[in-house]
C-alpha positions in Angstrom: 91.6 -3.2 143.2 91.0 -5.8 140.7 87.5 -6.4 141.9 86.8 -2.7 141.8 87.9 -2.7 138.2 85.7 -5.6 137.4 82.7 -3.8 139.0 83.3 -0.6 137.1 83.4 -2.2 133.8 80.4 -4.5 134.6 78.5 -1.4 135.4 79.8 0.4 132.3 78.7 -2.4 130.0 75.5 -2.6 131.7 74.8 1.2 131.2 75.8 0.7 127.5 73.3 -2.3 127.2 70.5 -0.4 128.9 71.1 2.7 126.7 70.9 0.6 123.6 67.6 -0.8 124.7 66.1 2.6 125.6 67.0 4.0 122.3 65.3 1.2 120.4 62.2 1.8 122.7 62.2 5.4 122.2 62.2 4.9 118.5 59.4 2.6 118.6 57.5 5.0 120.8 57.9 7.9 118.6 57.1 5.9 115.4 54.0 4.2 116.5 52.6 7.1 118.8 52.5 9.1 115.5 51.6 6.3 113.1 48.6 4.8 114.8 46.5 8.0 115.0 47.4 8.6 111.3 46.4 5.2 110.1 43.2 5.5 111.8 42.4 8.8 110.1 43.1 7.3 106.7 42.2 3.8 107.3 44.4 1.0 107.7 43.4 -0.9 104.6 43.5 2.1 102.5 46.7 3.0 103.7 48.6 -0.3 103.5 46.7 -1.8 100.4 45.9 1.5 98.6 47.4 1.7 95.1 47.1 5.5 94.7 49.7 7.9 96.1 48.6 11.6 95.4 49.3 13.9 98.7 47.8 16.8 96.9 44.4 15.0 96.8 44.9 13.2 100.2 45.3 9.8 98.6 47.9 7.9 100.6 48.1 4.3 99.4 51.6 2.8 100.0 51.1 -0.7 98.6 52.9 0.0 95.3 56.0 1.1 97.4 55.8 -1.9 99.5 56.0 -4.3 96.7 58.7 -2.0 95.1 60.8 -2.3 98.3 60.1 -6.2 98.3 61.2 -6.5 94.7 64.4 -4.5 94.9 65.6 -6.0 98.3 64.8 -9.5 97.1 66.8 -9.2 93.7 69.6 -7.5 95.5 69.9 -10.4 98.1 69.4 -12.9 95.2 72.6 -11.4 93.5 74.6 -10.2 96.5 74.3 -13.2 98.9 76.0 -16.0 96.7 78.7 -13.5 95.6 79.4 -12.4 99.0 79.4 -16.1 100.6 81.5 -17.4 97.7 83.9 -14.7 97.9 84.3 -15.0 101.7 84.9 -18.8 101.2 87.6 -18.0 98.7 89.3 -15.4 100.8 89.3 -17.8 103.8 90.1 -21.0 102.5 91.6 -20.8 98.8 93.1 -17.4 98.3 96.8 -17.0 98.4 98.1 -14.9 101.3 99.9 -12.4 99.1 96.8 -11.8 97.0 94.7 -11.7 100.2 96.7 -8.8 101.6 95.6 -6.7 98.4 92.1 -7.9 98.3 91.0 -7.5 102.1 91.9 -3.6 102.1 89.6 -3.2 98.9 86.7 -5.2 100.6 87.1 -3.1 103.8 87.3 0.2 101.5 84.1 -0.9 99.7 82.2 -1.0 103.0 83.4 2.6 103.9 82.1 4.3 100.6 79.2 6.6 101.2 76.1 5.6 99.7 75.8 8.6 97.5 79.0 7.5 95.7 77.3 4.3 95.1 74.4 6.2 93.6 76.8 8.1 91.2 78.2 5.0 90.2 75.0 3.3 89.5 73.9 6.5 87.6 77.0 6.7 85.5 77.8 3.3 84.8 74.9 0.8 85.6 72.2 3.1 84.0 73.8 3.7 80.7 74.9 0.1 80.4 71.3 -1.2 81.0 69.9 1.4 78.8 72.3 0.4 76.0 71.5 -3.2 76.5 67.8 -2.9 76.5 67.5 -0.8 73.4 67.7 2.8 74.6 65.2 2.9 77.5 65.8 5.0 80.7 67.7 2.1 82.4 66.5 3.4 85.8 64.4 0.8 87.6 64.3 -2.3 89.5 67.4 -4.0 88.1 69.7 -1.0 88.4 68.6 -0.5 92.0 69.1 -4.1 92.8 72.5 -4.0 91.2 73.7 -1.1 93.3 72.3 -2.6 96.4 73.9 -5.9 95.8 77.3 -4.2 95.6 76.6 -2.2 98.6 75.8 -5.3 100.8 78.9 -7.3 99.5 81.3 -6.0 102.2 79.0 -6.7 105.0 78.6 -10.1 104.0 82.0 -11.0 102.9 83.7 -9.6 106.0 81.2 -11.4 108.6 81.2 -14.7 106.6 85.0 -14.9 106.4 85.2 -13.9 110.3 82.8 -16.8 110.8 84.7 -19.2 108.9 88.1 -18.2 110.0 86.9 -18.7 113.8 86.2 -22.2 113.4 88.7 -24.9 114.8 91.1 -26.1 112.5 90.2 -29.7 113.4 86.9 -29.5 111.5 89.0 -29.0 108.1 91.6 -31.3 109.1 89.2 -34.0 110.2 87.5 -33.9 106.8 90.8 -34.3 105.0 91.8 -37.2 107.4 88.6 -39.0 106.3 89.7 -38.8 102.6 87.5 -35.7 101.5 89.0 -33.3 99.0 89.9 -29.8 100.0 86.8 -28.4 98.1 84.4 -30.9 99.8 86.0 -30.2 103.3 85.4 -26.7 102.9 81.8 -26.8 101.4 80.7 -29.9 103.6 82.5 -29.3 106.9 83.4 -25.7 107.3 80.6 -23.9 105.6 77.8 -25.9 107.4 79.6 -25.3 110.7 79.8 -21.5 110.1 76.2 -21.3 109.0 75.2 -19.4 112.2 77.7 -16.4 111.3 76.8 -16.5 107.5 72.9 -16.2 108.3 74.0 -13.3 110.7 75.9 -11.5 107.8 72.7 -12.0 105.6 70.5 -10.5 108.2 72.7 -7.4 108.3 72.9 -7.3 104.6 69.1 -7.5 104.3 68.8 -4.7 106.7 71.1 -2.3 104.9 69.4 -3.1 101.4 65.9 -2.6 102.6 67.0 0.7 104.6 69.1 2.3 101.8 67.6 5.5 100.3 70.3 7.7 98.9 71.6 5.3 96.2 68.2 4.0 95.3 66.8 7.6 94.6 69.6 8.1 92.0 68.8 4.8 90.0 65.3 3.5 90.6 63.2 5.9 88.6 61.1 6.9 91.8 57.6 6.1 90.1 55.0 5.2 92.6 53.8 2.2 90.8 53.7 -1.5 91.0 56.7 -2.6 88.6 55.8 -5.3 86.1 59.4 -6.0 84.8 63.0 -5.5 85.8 63.4 -2.2 83.8 60.2 -0.5 85.2 60.7 2.5 87.5 60.1 1.8 91.3 59.7 3.9 94.4 60.7 2.3 97.7 59.5 3.3 101.1 62.6 4.8 102.1 63.0 6.8 98.9 59.5 8.1 99.3 60.2 9.4 102.7 63.3 11.0 101.7 61.9 12.6 98.4 58.8 14.2 100.4 59.8 14.8 103.9 61.4 18.1 102.9 58.2 19.7 101.9 55.6 17.7 103.7 53.2 19.3 106.2 50.3 18.3 108.3 48.7 15.1 107.3 51.2 14.5 104.5 54.2 14.6 107.1 52.2 12.3 109.5 51.7 9.8 106.6 55.5 9.7 105.9 56.1 9.0 109.7 53.6 6.2 109.5 55.4 4.9 106.3 58.6 4.7 108.6 56.5 2.7 111.0 55.5 0.3 108.3 59.0 0.1 107.3 60.2 -0.6 110.9 57.8 -3.4 111.3 58.8 -4.8 107.9 62.5 -4.9 109.1 61.5 -6.6 112.4 59.5 -9.2 110.5 62.4 -10.1 108.2 64.9 -10.2 111.0 62.7 -12.5 113.0 62.3 -14.8 110.0 65.9 -15.1 109.7 66.4 -15.6 113.4 63.7 -18.3 113.1 65.6 -20.0 110.2 68.9 -19.6 112.3 67.6 -21.4 115.3 66.2 -24.3 113.0 69.5 -24.8 111.3 71.5 -25.0 114.6 
C-alpha cells in the first residue's frame, strides 16, 4: 500500500511538472508563430529600433517603449531591492517578536493588494506629491511609475529573502559570534552571504513582476511613446502599450502587438538568464 501511494504521488508530481513545461512551450509557440511573420513584414530593424509609433500610418517602431521599460524597471529595482533586502534582514535578525507579529501580516497583505489599487495610490498620492515638488508639472512619468513598482515588488523580495535567511543553520550565526564578531557583522558577513542564492531568487521574481506590470503603470506613467530624457518625462512601456491598444487593434496592428509581447517575453528570458548566471558565479 505504501509503495502504491508513492507511485501515485510520483506520477501526480510528474504530470504537474510536464503540464508546466507544456504550458511554457505552448506560450512560446503561440507568440513566435505570430511574431516572426509580422516582423518579416515590417522589417526586424524597423520594428525593434524604430522610433515612430503611429499605427494609423503603419509605423510600428517599439524602441522607445523598450527603453521606457528598461528605465522604469531599472529604477524600480534600484529603489526596491535595497529596501526589500534590508527589511528582510531586519525582520529575520533584529526585529522584536511582538513587533514582527504585527509587521509580517502587513507585508503579506501588501503582496495581496491588486495592481489597480497600487495604481490608484500612485495616481492619488505619488503623482500629486511629485507634481508639487517639481513645480506643478504633471507628475506622471518615469519616477512615479518606478516608485509604484518599487512598492509592488517589496513583499516578494522581503518574504523570499527572509525565508532564505531563516532557513540557514543557527551554527552560521553562532559561529561568527563565537569568533568575536558583533551581531551586525555576524548577520551581514555570515548570514547574508550564505543566503545570497535565495536573495537573488527573490530579486529575479521582483524583476519579473516589475517588467510585466501594466495596470498600475498605465495610471501613473503618462503613456507617451517617446524616449524619456528625465525622471519626470512621460513614458510608455511594452506592457502598457499592449494593454492600451489591444482592445481596438485589428489586422496588422493586432499582429504587431502580439510581436511586442514576444519581444517582452524574450526580454524577460534574457534578464532571468543573466541573474541565473550571476547566481551560479556567486555560489
